[in-house]
C-alpha positions in Angstrom: 146.5 119.5 86.1 148.3 117.6 88.4 145.7 114.5 88.3 145.7 114.7 84.4 150.1 114.7 84.9 149.4 111.3 87.3 146.9 109.8 84.4 149.4 110.2 81.5 152.0 108.4 84.0 150.2 105.8 84.8 148.9 105.1 81.0 152.4 105.2 79.8 153.2 101.7 81.1 150.7 100.2 79.1 152.8 101.8 76.0 154.3 99.2 73.6 158.2 99.1 73.8 158.3 98.8 70.2 156.0 101.5 69.8 157.3 104.1 66.9 158.5 107.6 69.0 157.0 110.8 67.8 159.0 113.8 68.4 157.3 117.1 69.4 160.7 119.6 68.2 160.9 123.2 69.6 163.1 125.5 67.2 165.6 128.3 69.2 166.3 131.8 67.7 168.2 130.6 65.1 165.9 128.4 64.2 167.4 125.1 65.2 166.2 122.6 66.2 167.7 122.5 69.8 165.3 120.3 71.9 162.6 117.7 71.1 159.5 116.0 73.2 158.9 112.3 73.1 156.0 111.3 73.1 156.7 110.2 76.7 156.4 113.9 78.3 160.4 114.8 78.3 162.3 117.3 76.9 165.6 116.0 74.6 167.9 118.0 73.7 170.5 117.0 70.9 173.6 115.8 72.8 170.9 113.2 74.0 170.4 114.6 77.7 167.0 114.0 78.6 165.0 116.5 80.8 161.3 115.4 82.3 158.4 117.7 80.8 156.5 116.6 84.0 158.2 117.8 87.4 157.6 114.7 89.5 157.5 116.3 92.7 154.4 118.9 91.7 153.1 117.5 89.0 154.3 121.5 86.7 154.8 121.8 83.3 158.4 123.5 82.0 159.8 124.4 78.6 163.5 124.6 78.6 163.5 128.0 77.2 160.6 130.3 77.7 160.9 132.0 74.4 160.9 128.7 72.0 158.0 127.9 70.4 156.1 124.3 70.3 155.9 123.2 66.7 154.7 119.1 66.4 156.4 117.2 63.9 154.2 114.7 62.9 151.6 113.1 60.2 149.1 115.8 59.4 146.7 114.6 61.6 147.9 115.4 64.9 147.5 119.3 64.4 143.8 118.6 62.9 143.0 116.9 66.1 144.1 119.8 68.1 142.0 122.2 66.1 138.8 120.1 66.2 139.5 119.4 70.3 139.5 123.2 70.6 136.6 123.4 68.7 134.1 121.3 70.6 135.4 123.4 73.4 135.1 126.1 71.8 131.6 124.4 71.5 130.5 123.5 74.7 131.5 126.8 76.6 128.8 128.8 74.3 125.9 126.4 75.8 125.9 126.5 79.4 126.7 124.5 82.0 127.2 124.7 85.4 130.5 124.7 86.5 132.3 122.7 89.6 131.7 125.7 91.9 128.1 126.0 90.7 127.4 122.4 91.3 128.8 122.7 94.5 127.0 125.5 95.2 123.8 124.2 94.4 124.9 121.1 96.4 125.2 123.1 99.7 121.7 125.2 99.0 120.2 121.4 98.9 122.1 120.6 102.4 121.3 123.4 104.0 117.1 123.5 103.0 116.8 119.9 104.0 118.6 120.6 107.0 116.4 123.4 107.9 113.0 121.4 107.0 114.5 118.6 109.0 115.4 120.7 112.5 111.7 122.4 112.2 109.9 118.7 112.2 112.0 117.8 115.3 111.6 120.9 117.3 107.5 120.3 116.5 107.8 116.9 117.6 109.9 118.2 120.7 107.4 120.7 121.6 104.6 118.5 121.5 103.0 115.9 124.4 102.9 112.0 123.4 99.3 111.7 122.8 98.8 107.8 124.6 95.3 107.0 123.7 92.9 107.1 127.0 90.3 104.1 126.4 87.1 104.0 127.9 84.6 101.2 128.2 81.2 101.4 128.5 77.9 98.5 128.4 75.1 100.9 127.2 71.3 100.0 127.1 68.0 101.5 126.6 68.0 102.0 129.7 71.7 103.4 131.1 73.1 105.5 128.1 76.3 106.9 128.1 77.3 110.5 128.9 80.4 112.2 129.2 81.8 115.2 129.1 85.0 116.7 127.1 86.9 119.6 127.7 88.7 121.2 125.4 92.3 123.0 125.4 93.2 126.1 123.9 92.6 126.8 120.5 91.1 123.4 119.6 87.7 122.9 118.5 87.7 119.5 116.2 86.8 116.7 118.2 88.0 112.9 117.7 86.1 110.3 118.6 87.0 106.2 117.4 84.2 103.8 118.8 84.0 100.3 118.7 82.0 97.4 119.5 79.2 94.8 117.6 78.7 97.2 114.6 77.7 95.6 111.3 78.2 97.2 108.3 75.2 99.0 106.2 75.4 96.2 103.6 75.9 93.8 105.5 72.8 91.5 105.4 73.3 89.7 109.1 72.3 93.2 111.2 69.6 93.9 113.3 68.5 97.4 111.5 65.9 97.9 114.3 68.4 97.8 116.9 71.2 100.7 116.3 73.1 102.9 118.3 73.7 107.1 117.9 76.4 108.9 118.8 76.2 112.4 119.9 78.1 115.1 120.5 76.9 119.2 121.2 77.7 122.0 123.3 77.5 121.5 127.1 74.5 124.2 127.3 72.3 122.7 124.4 72.1 119.1 126.3 71.3 121.3 129.1 68.7 123.1 127.5 66.9 120.2 126.3 67.8 120.3 122.8 70.3 118.2 121.2 72.6 119.9 118.5 74.7 117.3 116.7 77.9 118.1 115.3 78.6 118.1 111.6 80.6 115.3 110.7 83.6 115.6 108.4 85.1 112.3 107.1 84.2 108.7 106.2 81.5 109.3 104.3 81.0 105.5 103.7 79.7 105.5 107.6 75.9 105.7 109.0 76.2 109.3 109.8 76.3 108.9 114.1 74.0 106.3 113.3 75.9 103.0 114.3 73.6 99.1 113.4 74.5 97.2 115.8 74.9 93.3 115.0 71.7 90.6 115.9 71.5 89.6 119.9 72.5 85.8 119.7 74.7 86.4 116.7 78.6 86.2 116.6 80.3 89.3 115.5 83.6 90.7 115.0 84.3 94.0 116.8 84.2 96.9 114.2 85.6 100.4 114.5 84.5 103.3 113.6 85.9 107.1 113.2 84.4 110.3 113.5 85.5 114.1 113.4 83.3 116.7 115.2 83.7 120.3 114.2 82.8 123.3 116.5 84.5 125.9 115.0 81.4 128.8 114.9 81.9 131.2 117.8 78.8 130.0 119.6 80.1 126.8 119.8 82.7 126.5 122.6 83.3 123.9 125.3 83.1 122.0 126.9 81.5 119.1 125.5 79.2 115.9 126.0 79.6 113.4 124.6 76.1 111.1 124.5 75.8 107.4 123.4 72.1 106.1 122.6 71.2 102.5 122.0 66.9 101.5 121.2 67.9 97.9 122.3 67.6 96.4 126.1 70.1 94.4 126.6 73.8 96.0 127.4 75.9 96.8 124.3 79.7 96.6 125.4 81.2 99.9 123.6 85.0 101.1 123.4 85.5 104.9 123.3 87.9 107.2 123.2 88.3 110.7 122.2 90.8 113.5 121.1 90.4 117.1 120.9 92.5 119.1 117.8 92.7 122.1 116.6 90.9 123.7 114.3 93.2 123.1 111.4 92.9 119.8 111.3 90.6 119.3 108.7 93.5 120.5 106.4 95.3 117.1 107.7 95.1 115.2 104.5 96.7 118.1 102.8 99.3 118.5 104.9 100.2 114.3 104.7 99.6 114.6 100.6 102.6 116.9 101.3 104.6 115.2 103.0 104.4 112.1 100.8 104.6 114.3 97.4 108.0 115.7 98.9 109.5 111.5 99.6 108.7 110.9 96.2 110.5 113.7 94.7 113.6 112.9 97.3 113.7 109.0 95.5 112.3 109.8 92.0 115.2 112.6 91.2 117.7 110.3 93.6 118.5 114.0 95.8 119.0 112.0 98.5 119.8 108.1 99.1 116.2 106.5 99.1 116.1 105.5 102.7 116.9 109.3 104.3 114.3 110.1 102.1 112.0 107.7 103.5 113.6 108.7 107.2 113.3 112.6 106.9 109.6 111.9 105.0 108.6 109.4 109.0 109.9 112.6 110.6 108.1 115.2 108.8 104.4 113.2 109.3 105.5 112.3 112.8 106.0 116.8 112.7 102.4 117.2 111.4 101.0 114.2 113.5 102.5 116.2 116.6 101.6 120.0 115.2 97.8 117.8 115.6 97.9 116.9 119.0 98.9 113.5 117.8 102.3 112.6 117.9 102.6 108.9 118.6 104.9 107.2 122.0 107.7 105.6 120.8 106.3 102.3 121.9 103.1 103.2 119.5 106.1 104.2 116.9 107.6 100.7 117.2 104.7 99.0 117.4 103.3 100.5 113.5 107.2 98.5 112.3 106.2 95.3 110.7 108.5 93.4 112.1 107.4 90.0 110.3 108.8 91.5 107.2 112.0 92.8 108.5 112.4 89.4 110.1 112.3 87.8 106.9 114.4 89.8 105.3 117.3 90.2 106.8 116.9 86.1 107.8 117.3 85.7 103.9 119.9 88.7 103.6 122.7 86.4 105.8 121.4 83.0 104.2 122.3 84.5 100.8 125.2 85.8 102.3 126.3 82.9 103.0 125.6 81.2 100.0 127.6 83.3 97.2 131.0 82.5 99.1 130.3 78.8 97.2 130.8 79.6 93.9 127.3 78.4 92.8 126.7 80.8 90.7 130.3 81.2 89.0 129.8 77.4 88.3 126.5 77.5 87.0 127.4 79.9 84.3 129.9 78.2 83.1 127.9 74.7 83.1 125.9 76.8 80.8 128.7 78.2 78.7 129.7 73.5 78.5 126.0 72.8 77.8 125.6 75.6 74.9 128.8 74.4 72.9 129.3 78.1 73.3 127.1 78.8 71.1 125.3 83.3 71.1 121.3 81.9 71.6 121.1 77.9 73.8 123.4 80.4 75.8 121.9 83.3 76.5 118.3 80.9 76.9 120.2 79.2 79.5 121.2 82.0 81.5 118.0 83.6 81.3 116.0 81.0 82.5 118.7 80.2 85.1 118.2 84.1 86.6 114.5 83.3 86.4 114.5 80.4 88.7 117.1 81.6 91.0 115.4 85.3 91.7 112.3 83.3 92.7 113.6 82.2 95.6 116.5 84.3 96.3 116.4 88.0 96.7 116.9 88.9 92.1 119.6 91.4 92.9 121.7 89.3 94.5 121.2 86.5 92.0 122.3 89.6 89.1 125.4 90.9 91.1 126.9 87.4 91.8 126.1 86.4 87.7 127.3 89.2 86.4 131.6 88.8 86.5 131.2 86.4 84.9 128.5 86.3 82.8 131.4 89.2 81.5 133.9 87.0 80.6 131.9 84.8 78.5 131.0 87.3 76.4 134.7 88.2 76.1 135.3 84.6 75.2 132.8 85.0 72.6 133.1 88.2 71.2 129.7 89.6 72.6 128.6 92.6 74.0 127.7 92.1 77.4 125.1 94.6 78.0 122.8 92.6 75.7 123.2 89.4 77.7 123.3 91.4 80.7 120.0 92.9 79.8 118.2 89.3 79.1 119.7 88.5 82.3 118.0 91.4 84.5 114.7 91.1 82.4 114.0 87.8 83.6 115.1 87.5 86.5 113.0 90.2 87.5 109.6 88.7 86.4 111.3 85.6 88.0 111.3 87.1 91.3 107.6 88.2 90.8 106.7 84.3 90.7 107.1 83.7 94.4 106.3 85.9 97.9 109.9 86.1 98.6 111.6 86.3 95.1 110.5 90.6 95.2 110.1 93.1 98.1 106.8 93.5 97.5 105.3 90.9 97.5 107.7 90.6 100.8 105.2 93.4 102.1 102.3 91.6 100.5 102.1 88.5 102.1 103.5 89.5 105.6 100.5 91.3 105.9 98.5 90.8 109.0 94.9 91.6 107.7 96.0 90.1 104.2 97.1 87.0 105.9 93.4 86.3 107.5 92.5 86.7 104.2 94.0 83.5 103.6 96.5 85.4 101.1 99.4 83.1 102.5 103.0 82.0 101.0 101.4 79.0 98.9 98.3 80.2 97.6 100.7 83.5 96.9 103.1 81.6 94.5 100.4 79.4 93.5 98.4 82.6 91.7 101.6 84.6 90.8 103.4 81.4 89.2 100.6 80.6 86.8 100.7 84.0 85.4 104.8 84.5 85.6 104.5 81.3 83.0 102.9 83.3 80.1 104.8 86.1 81.1 108.2 84.4 80.9 106.5 83.0 77.2 105.9 86.3 76.4 109.3 88.1 76.7 111.2 84.9 75.1 109.6 85.5 72.6 110.5 90.0 72.7 114.1 88.7 73.1 114.4 86.3 70.2 112.4 89.1 68.1 114.8 92.2 69.6 118.0 90.2 69.1 117.4 87.6 65.3 120.3 89.3 64.1 123.3 87.4 66.0 125.6 89.7 64.0 124.0 92.4 66.0 125.3 91.2 69.0 128.7 90.2 68.5 131.8 93.3 69.1 132.5 95.0 65.7 136.0 94.5 66.6 137.4 91.7 68.5 138.6 92.8 72.2 142.6 93.8 71.7 141.5 96.2 69.3 137.6 97.3 71.0 140.5 97.9 73.8 142.7 100.3 72.1 139.8 102.1 70.5 138.5 102.7 74.1 141.2 103.9 75.4 141.9 106.4 72.1 138.0 107.5 73.3 140.4 107.9 77.1 142.8 110.0 75.8 140.7 112.1 73.5 138.3 113.1 76.2 141.7 114.0 78.4 142.8 116.1 75.6 139.4 118.0 75.7 139.1 119.0 79.2 142.3 121.0 79.0 141.9 124.4 77.9 145.1 125.3 76.2 145.6 128.8 78.3 149.2 128.1 79.0 152.1 127.1 76.9 152.3 123.7 79.4 149.0 123.4 79.2 149.4 123.3 75.3 152.3 120.6 75.8 150.2 118.5 77.7 147.3 118.3 75.0 149.6 117.5 72.1 151.3 115.2 73.8 147.5 113.7 74.5 146.8 114.0 71.3 150.2 112.5 69.4 149.3 109.6 71.6 145.7 109.4 70.6 147.5 109.3 66.7 150.2 106.7 67.6 147.5 104.4 69.1 145.1 104.8 65.5 148.4 104.1 63.5 148.8 100.9 65.9 144.7 100.1 65.5 144.9 100.4 61.2 148.1 98.0 61.4 146.8 95.2 63.6 143.6 95.7 61.6 145.6 95.0 58.4 147.9 92.0 59.7 144.3 90.5 61.1 141.2 90.8 59.7 139.5 89.4 63.0 141.5 88.0 65.8 141.1 84.1 65.6 138.6 82.8 68.4 139.9 80.5 70.5 139.3 76.5 70.3 135.4 75.5 72.8 138.0 73.7 74.7 140.5 75.8 75.4 138.2 78.6 76.2 136.7 75.5 79.1 139.9 74.6 80.5 140.6 78.5 80.9 137.3 78.9 82.5 137.3 76.5 84.5 141.0 77.6 86.4 139.0 80.4 87.6 135.6 79.5 88.1 134.3 76.4 90.2 133.2 75.0 93.3 135.2 77.0 95.6 133.8 75.2 98.9 131.8 71.9 98.4 131.1 71.4 101.8 129.9 75.5 102.7 127.4 74.4 99.4 126.2 71.4 100.5 125.3 73.0 103.8 123.7 75.8 102.2 122.0 73.9 99.8 120.2 71.4 102.7 119.1 74.9 105.0 117.5 76.5 102.1 115.6 73.8 101.1 114.4 72.9 104.4 113.2 76.8 104.7 111.9 76.9 101.4 109.9 74.3 102.6 108.8 75.7 105.3 107.3 78.4 103.5 104.7 76.3 101.5 103.9 73.8 104.5 103.3 77.2 106.7 100.4 77.8 104.3 98.6 74.1 105.3 100.0 72.7 108.4 98.0 74.8 111.1 100.1 72.8 113.7 103.2 75.1 113.1 102.8 78.5 115.0 105.9 80.2 113.3 105.5 82.8 110.7 107.7 83.5 107.5 109.9 85.9 109.5 110.4 83.4 111.9 111.7 80.6 109.9 113.5 82.5 107.8 115.7 83.7 111.1 115.4 80.3 112.4 117.1 79.3 109.3 119.9 82.2 109.1 121.0 81.6 112.8 121.1 77.2 112.0 123.4 78.0 108.7 125.7 80.7 110.4 126.2 77.4 113.1 126.4 74.6 110.0 129.2 77.1 108.0 131.3 77.7 111.2 132.5 81.2 110.1 135.0 82.5 112.4 134.9 86.4 110.5 131.0 86.9 111.3 131.9 90.6 110.7 131.9 90.1 106.6 128.5 88.2 106.7 127.0 90.8 108.7 129.0 93.4 106.4 126.4 92.1 103.3 123.4 92.3 105.3 121.5 95.4 103.2 121.3 97.4 106.2 120.0 100.7 104.4 117.0 98.6 103.0 116.2 97.2 106.2 116.0 100.6 107.6 114.8 101.5 104.6 111.6 99.4 105.0 111.2 100.6 108.4 111.4 103.8 107.8 108.3 103.3 105.0 106.3 101.1 107.7 106.6 104.1 110.2 105.8 106.7 107.0 102.5 105.1 105.7 101.0 104.2 109.5 101.2 108.0 110.6 100.0 109.2 107.0 97.2 106.4 107.9 96.5 108.5 111.3 96.5 111.3 109.4 93.4 110.7 107.4 95.2 110.4 103.5 95.3 106.4 103.0 91.3 106.8 103.6 90.7 109.4 101.0 92.6 107.9 98.7 90.4 104.6 98.5 87.3 106.7 99.0 88.3 108.5 96.0 89.4 104.7 93.8 86.0 103.6 95.4 84.1 106.6 94.1 85.4 106.4 90.4 85.1 102.2 90.9 81.3 103.3 91.8 80.7 105.2 88.8 80.4 101.5 86.8 77.8 99.0 86.6 78.3 96.5 89.4 79.0 93.7 87.1 81.6 95.3 86.2 83.2 97.0 89.4 85.7 94.3 89.6 87.1 94.0 86.0 87.1 98.1 86.3 88.9 97.9 89.9 91.3 94.9 88.6 92.5 97.3 85.6 92.9 100.5 87.7 94.7 98.6 90.4 97.2 96.5 87.5 98.0 99.5 84.8 98.2 102.6 87.9 100.7 99.8 89.8 102.7 99.3 86.5 103.2 103.0 85.5 103.9 104.4 88.4 105.9 101.8 89.4 107.9 102.5 86.3 109.3 106.0 87.5 109.1 105.7 91.8 110.4 102.5 93.7 107.7 100.0 93.9 108.5 99.2 97.6 106.9 102.4 99.5 104.6 102.6 96.7 103.0 98.7 97.2 102.8 100.1 100.9 101.3 102.9 100.2 98.7 100.6 97.8 97.8 97.8 100.4 95.7 99.6 102.4 94.2 101.2 99.7 93.3 97.7 97.9 92.1 96.6 101.7 90.0 100.0 101.6 88.1 99.0 98.1 87.4 95.8 99.4 85.8 96.6 102.7 83.6 99.6 101.3 82.0 97.7 97.6 83.0 94.0 98.9 85.1 93.3 96.6 86.9 90.3 96.6 90.4 91.0 97.9 92.6 88.5 96.1 92.1 89.6 92.4 93.0 92.9 93.2 96.2 92.1 95.4 97.4 89.9 92.8 97.2 92.8 90.2 98.8 95.0 92.7 101.9 92.7 92.9 101.9 92.1 88.8 101.3 95.8 88.6 104.4 96.7 91.1 107.3 94.1 89.9 106.7 94.6 86.6 106.7 98.1 86.3 109.5 98.8 86.7 111.1 96.4 83.6 110.3 99.5 81.6 113.6 101.5 82.9 114.8 98.6 84.7 
């Protein structure tokens, strides 16, 4: 009630002094009208002494006579409005809605559950020892096989073996199929008795059992790494175990090998990883917590699962999982955009678009949309939209347009434009910064050159859709002039405030009557203004431009010049990085150097204001996602998803596999990104795409373009 009284007093100052005062009279016992309540919230007696209805100290409502009854002397619509409001209150009370106390309890339950889960994950991580991979290097030949004893711990019956060497895939045509290496793991007693009992292989179905094909003796090769899981959960399969490597070649084969003993429940690691990933998506989709916190909790849960599987990584290993190039690229661009936004460039360009369009709606919309698309291709599209929104709303007020239509169009084109380059959208940044994809010639220039061609067609289609959607310009304009629209909005605020009062006590009834009296007064004022002026007279175009130029202009010309030069140099360096082999700087280094240059040239004394605008939550979100996805990869979930996709693609004829893979990646990415954040989805999909390329030998570039198009454009479904 006190807050309502404060709102009433604040809005009281907005009322016109010449507005007619409607009064509320309170009859006394003898029927005379002893006191009256004016529309400002005061009780006026017959001797013109005014007593405040709202107590200024406590915000409470007092009546001059406890036995008096309040009646409203106004036009008949006030009583009807009160009856309608009371009826709506009754109808709303019938339909169940959680009260404030219930919502608070649910919030506390949510916090308690998440905190308990976090505590459990922290305990698992705390009680588990860090696992440091112990790498063994050997030279194995037909005359010198390798034999290694493995002693598992208590409750550990699964052995995970990681082996790397001059191996080739079974589908490779430069392998020497006559020379191979056999990996055997069995109980020590079985070897001692002369029988070699091979273990059961649980996953990595694409690998040839325990047989690895060697490269030709004189051929150049790249080291390949494979992982095997051996299960010894039977009653007679207790350790210690012996691992043996045999080869058919006479020359020595260099091999790197490491092993790890795991608990018997390790074959369910994929299930646990899927639960963690699903939980993170639920937290993000339903916005139960901030997406950064959801990613951090997910990474903690994944590390807890690894700890339970006796695979807890060291802190240095976790740090190595971070993609520092992506984080550096994002940080450098954020700093440069933060400084560039202080120049007033976006406000000036929006005003320039208004001048070029000469105040016409469609030319203005066209210029602003394509300007947003071009700028978003090289700067962050979210920042572009935020900086263009204030001046766009002001232009809509001048043209008497509904701002949401123009803003939706600008958001649409900004998202499409951001898809065109490797730095316009976060999923593209993740793709172009991946080390494996860079080895496959997916560089900044290559990525941008392929994406921009498709985006041009998307822009043409989007503009055509825009013309069809907004073909009737009358629908873009406000039904009423801004002054009347503001009055109608004020009426809605007063009416909504009145509906929230239950009218249980006399004081509440008086306040509700005052609010409804205010509604009637404003409605009468609206009728008078509509009667006198059917439509507000639009300002002259030159007068509007002159007024806008005073507010929206370049605020710092020197800073604009410095920022433009640095940004152009940085973007040029991004392209040169793809062609000049002597440039030993990746994209992250270029962005960081550009940010330092601009900080020096700008000579900003208050650096805290610049760093305050850096999206630290976004950077932490990316960092947590990298840890989460690497942990899920260690648990085998990413490989399992890739295997399922590969199995689906292999069901079609070989000549159609690429088309099926592209359609599958494109539409799955688009549909999924329309419901969840495209950043974690892209981070999870890149290893899947790489797995498809390695398993079926499909070209990876078209699949990457399909992933980028689907992930970036899919978010436009719900904006």
